[in-house]
Every structure is written in structure tokens, then in C-alpha cells.
C-alpha positions in Angstrom: 51.4 103.4 62.4 54.2 102.5 64.9 53.7 101.9 68.3 56.5 102.7 71.0 56.2 100.6 74.2 57.8 102.1 77.1 58.7 99.8 79.6 59.3 100.9 83.5 62.3 99.8 85.1 62.4 96.7 87.2 62.6 96.8 91.0 66.3 96.1 91.0 66.6 99.3 88.8 64.5 101.3 90.9 66.1 100.5 94.3 69.3 101.2 92.4 68.3 104.5 91.2 66.9 105.4 94.7 70.3 104.8 96.3 72.4 106.9 94.1 69.9 109.7 94.4 70.1 109.6 98.1 73.7 109.6 98.1 73.8 112.5 96.0 71.5 114.0 98.2 73.8 112.9 101.6 76.7 114.4 99.6 75.1 117.8 99.0 73.9 118.5 102.1 77.9 118.7 103.8 78.9 119.8 100.3 76.7 122.8 100.7 77.5 123.8 103.9 81.6 123.9 102.6 80.5 126.0 99.8 78.5 128.1 102.2 81.6 128.6 104.2 83.8 129.2 101.0 81.3 132.4 99.7 81.3 133.8 103.2 84.9 133.8 103.6 85.7 135.0 100.2 83.2 137.8 100.6 84.8 138.8 104.0 88.5 138.6 102.6 87.5 140.6 99.5 85.8 143.4 101.4 87.5 143.7 104.6 90.7 142.0 103.8 92.8 138.9 105.0 93.5 135.5 103.8 90.4 134.0 102.5 91.9 130.4 103.0 92.5 130.8 107.1 89.1 132.4 107.2 87.9 129.2 105.8 89.8 127.0 108.1 88.9 128.7 111.2 85.2 129.2 110.1 85.0 125.2 109.6 87.0 124.4 112.5 83.8 126.3 114.7 81.7 123.9 112.7 83.3 120.6 113.8 80.2 119.0 115.2 78.8 118.8 111.8 81.5 116.1 111.0 80.2 113.7 113.5 76.5 114.4 112.6 75.2 111.8 109.8 73.9 114.1 107.6 76.6 116.2 106.7 79.7 113.7 107.0 79.5 112.2 103.6 79.4 115.6 102.0 82.3 116.9 104.2 84.4 113.9 103.2 83.7 114.3 99.6 84.9 118.2 99.7 88.0 117.2 102.0 89.2 114.6 99.4 87.4 114.8 95.9 87.1 118.6 95.6 90.5 118.9 97.0 92.2 116.5 94.2 90.4 118.6 91.9 91.5 121.7 93.0 95.4 120.5 93.5 94.8 119.0 89.7 93.8 122.0 88.1 96.6 124.2 89.7 98.7 122.4 86.9 97.1 124.8 84.3 98.8 127.8 86.4 102.1 126.5 85.7 104.9 125.7 83.2 107.6 123.4 82.9 109.8 126.4 82.7 108.7 127.3 86.1 109.5 123.6 87.3 112.8 124.0 85.7 113.3 127.4 87.5 113.3 125.4 90.8 116.5 123.5 90.0 117.8 120.4 91.3 118.2 121.9 95.1 114.3 121.2 96.0 114.0 118.0 94.8 117.5 116.8 96.8 116.2 118.7 99.9 112.9 116.7 99.5 114.6 113.3 99.2 117.3 113.9 101.7 114.3 114.9 104.0 112.3 112.3 103.3 114.7 109.8 104.3 116.0 111.4 107.2 112.6 111.9 108.7 111.7 108.2 108.2 115.2 106.9 109.7 114.8 109.4 112.9 111.4 108.1 113.4 112.3 104.6 114.1 114.9 105.8 116.3 112.9 107.9 118.4 109.9 105.2 118.3 112.9 102.9 120.2 113.9 105.4 122.6 110.4 106.3 123.8 109.6 102.6 124.4 107.2 102.5 121.1 107.7 99.8 118.5 109.9 100.2 115.3 106.6 99.6 113.0 105.1 102.9 114.4 108.2 104.8 114.0 108.4 104.0 110.7 104.8 104.6 110.1 104.4 108.0 111.5 107.9 108.9 109.9 106.5 108.1 106.5 103.5 109.7 107.1 105.1 113.3 108.1 107.8 113.0 105.7 105.5 112.4 102.8 101.9 113.5 102.5 100.6 112.9 106.0 97.0 110.8 106.4 97.5 109.6 102.7 101.1 108.2 103.1 100.0 106.9 106.4 97.2 104.8 104.7 99.5 103.6 101.8 102.3 102.7 104.1 100.4 100.7 106.7 98.7 98.6 103.9 102.3 97.0 103.2 103.4 96.6 106.9 102.5 93.5 108.8 99.5 92.9 110.6 99.2 92.6 114.3 96.8 93.4 117.0 97.8 97.0 117.6 98.4 97.7 113.3 95.0 99.4 113.1 95.2 101.5 116.1 98.7 102.8 114.7 96.9 103.8 111.6 94.4 105.8 113.3 96.6 107.5 115.4 99.2 108.6 112.9 96.4 110.0 110.6 94.7 111.8 113.4 98.0 113.1 114.8 99.7 114.1 111.3 96.3 115.8 110.2 95.9 117.8 113.4 99.9 119.0 113.1 99.5 119.7 109.6 96.4 122.1 110.0 98.3 123.7 113.1 101.3 124.0 110.6 99.1 125.7 108.3 98.7 128.5 110.4 102.1 128.7 112.2 104.5 128.2 109.5 103.7 131.4 107.1 104.3 133.3 110.5 107.8 131.7 110.5 108.4 132.3 107.1 107.4 135.9 107.7 109.5 136.2 110.5 112.4 135.0 109.1 112.0 137.1 106.2 112.0 134.4 103.4 111.8 135.5 99.8 109.0 134.1 97.8 110.9 130.8 96.3 112.4 130.2 99.8 109.1 130.2 101.6 107.8 128.0 98.9 110.5 125.8 99.4 110.0 125.8 103.2 106.0 125.2 103.2 106.0 122.4 100.5 108.9 120.8 102.1 107.6 120.7 105.7 104.0 120.7 106.1 102.1 117.2 105.8 98.9 117.5 103.8 98.4 118.5 100.4 95.7 120.8 101.5 97.5 122.4 104.0 100.4 123.4 102.0 98.2 124.8 99.2 96.6 126.8 101.7 99.6 128.1 103.5 101.5 128.8 100.6 98.9 131.0 98.9 98.2 132.9 102.5 101.7 134.5 101.4 101.8 135.0 97.6 100.5 133.6 94.5 104.3 133.1 93.5 104.8 131.3 96.9 101.6 129.1 96.6 102.6 128.0 93.1 106.2 127.0 94.2 104.9 125.4 97.9 102.8 123.0 95.7 105.2 122.3 93.3 107.5 121.3 96.4 104.7 119.3 97.7 103.9 117.3 94.9 107.6 115.9 94.3 107.2 114.7 98.2 104.1 112.8 97.2 105.7 111.2 94.3 108.3 109.9 96.8 105.4 107.7 98.1 105.6 105.2 95.1 109.5 104.5 96.1 109.1 104.6 99.9 106.2 101.9 99.7 108.2 99.7 97.7 111.4 99.7 100.5 108.5 99.1 103.0 107.5 96.2 101.2 111.0 95.1 100.7 111.9 95.7 104.5 108.5 93.7 105.7 108.7 91.1 102.9 109.7 87.9 105.3 106.9 89.1 107.9 104.1 89.5 105.1 105.3 86.2 103.5 105.0 84.3 106.9 101.4 86.0 107.1 100.7 84.9 103.7 99.8 88.2 102.6 100.4 89.5 99.2 100.0 93.6 98.4 99.7 95.2 95.0 102.0 98.2 94.2 100.1 101.3 94.4 99.4 103.7 91.8 100.5 107.2 91.7 97.6 109.6 93.0 95.5 110.7 90.1 95.4 113.9 91.0 99.1 114.1 90.9 98.8 112.4 87.3 96.5 115.3 85.9 98.5 117.8 87.7 101.6 116.9 85.6 99.5 116.4 82.6 98.3 120.1 82.7 101.4 121.5 83.4 102.8 119.8 80.1 99.6 121.0 78.1 100.0 124.5 79.3 103.7 124.6 78.6 102.9 123.6 75.2 100.5 126.6 74.6 97.7 124.5 74.1 95.3 125.8 76.5 93.5 129.1 75.7 93.8 132.1 78.0 90.2 132.2 78.8 90.1 128.6 79.7 92.6 129.1 81.6 91.7 131.8 83.8 88.6 130.0 84.0 90.4 126.6 85.4 92.5 128.6 87.8 89.3 130.4 89.1 87.5 126.8 89.8 90.6 125.5 91.4 90.7 128.2 93.7 87.0 127.8 94.6 87.8 123.7 95.1 90.6 124.9 97.5 88.6 127.4 99.6 85.8 124.7 99.9 88.0 121.6 100.4 89.9 123.8 103.3 86.5 124.6 105.2 85.8 120.6 104.8 89.1 120.0 106.2 88.4 122.7 109.1 85.1 121.1 110.0 87.1 117.7 110.2 89.7 119.2 112.6 89.3 117.8 116.3 92.0 118.6 118.8 90.4 116.5 121.2 91.1 113.4 119.5 94.8 114.1 119.5 94.7 114.4 123.2 93.0 110.9 123.8 96.0 109.0 122.0 98.2 109.0 124.6 101.6 111.4 124.9 104.3 109.2 123.9 102.8 109.0 120.2 102.0 112.7 120.2 105.9 113.1 121.4 106.8 111.1 118.5 104.9 112.9 115.7 106.0 116.3 117.0 109.4 115.2 117.4 109.5 114.3 113.6 107.6 117.3 112.4 110.4 119.4 114.4 113.0 117.4 112.7 111.8 117.8 109.2 111.2 121.4 110.0 114.8 121.8 110.9 116.2 119.8 108.0 114.4 121.9 105.5 115.7 125.2 106.9 119.0 123.7 107.2 118.9 122.8 103.3 117.6 126.3 102.7 120.1 128.4 104.8 123.2 126.6 104.6 122.6 124.5 101.5 121.6 127.5 99.5 118.4 126.0 98.4 116.1 128.8 96.8 118.8 131.4 97.2 
């Protein structure tokens, strides 16, 4: 007869388990709010018409107070970051290398040229407004590449001083707010200019700051526009690596004097996942039913993430940072818009 002895976990194991369960519960509250918004807005869009993602954004903005309320904050952050990245990565299952090749070299050159010009003009405008060159480079990089994510990555390789943290927070708040506004306004501009789906995709993917808002704006117009805008935007995201390397070289002397060392950031995981799924789908290795399931999951992830971003949006925060930095970021945003439009209309990109 064998005796099985059951042991109970020690006090350390129990406390760790409790902490993990508490964290999941904290995430669950905010995440459930975002999922509820996604369900409600999808129902409204399906039965009464209109863009689901725009409804999710507006519903979320009406509940902004939840982002400042402790019980929901962690779940809202989880939806805005992790769920968003999962949704963008799964978009790769909808696309193939043939579609990427159909874009041509034009959009890639548009992205490279726009990124370089916006960062340069940011430094010039900052000096003209009496601000530091560092702030101009930081805001220019954030506007040109991928919004808040770029701001955090670039600030990590820039020299530290008494205003560096304030500049980073200011940039994150500014580009996030402007990106949310662009998500609503830019599809209207594309419609007014009667841009074709390909042109609209290049326009939205090349001008809106954050990935989520690009995806939201693109799919408001059409499925093809959403696919193209996502591809173009991810090319901009990939530009983060060479730009960070340039910033490391540019500020190498200052950082050396401060005795700081900085590791080269890796490509974002969602970008790697997106590319891998595009390759796998191009090889025909994803069954049709699985592909449809991944597309549905991606759509739900994106609606949930847009709801979270709406909840996080606060126009009041932008009003307290001072008028000069706001003018700087608005000017950079308008300049990026004009550069991309010039490439489309006079450069024949997407035509």
C-alpha cells in the first residue's frame, strides 16, 4: 500500500500566488470594461451602421475617469498595450508577401524621407520657438515614427538633465492626443480629397503617429485601406532601430561624459510576429478556417484596444504643458502631413 503525502506550499509560495491572482483580478476589471465597450459598439455598428472603431473611441473617451480610478487602470493599460499588440500581430495572417510587393518602393522611400525631414524640422522649429534642440529631436522622432513608443525609446538614449523626464512625459501626452484627433480627422481629409484605397492607406499609415490609431482610421474607410495603412505604418515602426542608432551616435559624447551606457533596443515583438505571420500565410500554411478565426480575433482585439485608448485620452493634460511645445508638435504633425501628401500627389506614390 502506497502512501501519498501532500504538502502545502510555504508562506512565500502562498503570498506569490495571492499576488498573481490579485494582479489578474486588477487586469480583469479594466479589461472587462474595454470588452463591454467593444461588444456595445459592435452591436450598434452592425444594427445601425457606422464605423465600429470610431464608436469604440468615442465611448471610451466618455469614460476617461476610469483611467484615473485605481481598480480599472491596470486592465485599461493591458488592453491599450498587450491586446493592441496581439491584434496588430494577428493582422499579418490577412496579408501576403505579394500584397507587400504590390506596394512598391514608393511608400518605403516616402516613409524614409518623411522620417528624416520631420526629425530635422523638429530641431529647427524648437530652436525658433526658444526650446532646446533635444526636445525638438524627441518630438520630431515621436511624430515621425510611432508616437509614444518612439518617444520612450529615443528618450532612453538621449542625455539626462533636469528637464528630460518632463520632456518625455510632455511628448507622450502630446503625440497621443494628436494621434487620437488624427484618427477622426484624417479619414475625412482622405474622403474630401477622393483618395483611392491605396493612396488613402499610404496617407494614413504615413501620417498618423500611433499604430492603434492608424489601424482604426484605415479600417474605418475600407478593408483594403486598413491593410495598406497597417503595412506602411509598420515600415515606420521599423525605422525606430536606425533612428535610435543615429541618436546614440549623435549623443555619444554627452552620454560618455555622464558615464551612461545604453543597449540597442530590439524590434518590437508585435512587428516580428506580424512579419512571421505574413510569411507563413504567403506560403499557404495557414488553413482557411484558422485564418478566419485569427482575423476575427484580431478585429476584436483592435476594437477592445481602441476603447482602452479612448478611455486614456485626456485633452486637459495637453492644455497644461504650455503653448510652445504644443505648437511644436502640431507644426511637426502638419509638416509630416504635407510631406506625405506631396509624395502622393507630386511623387505619384500609390497612384
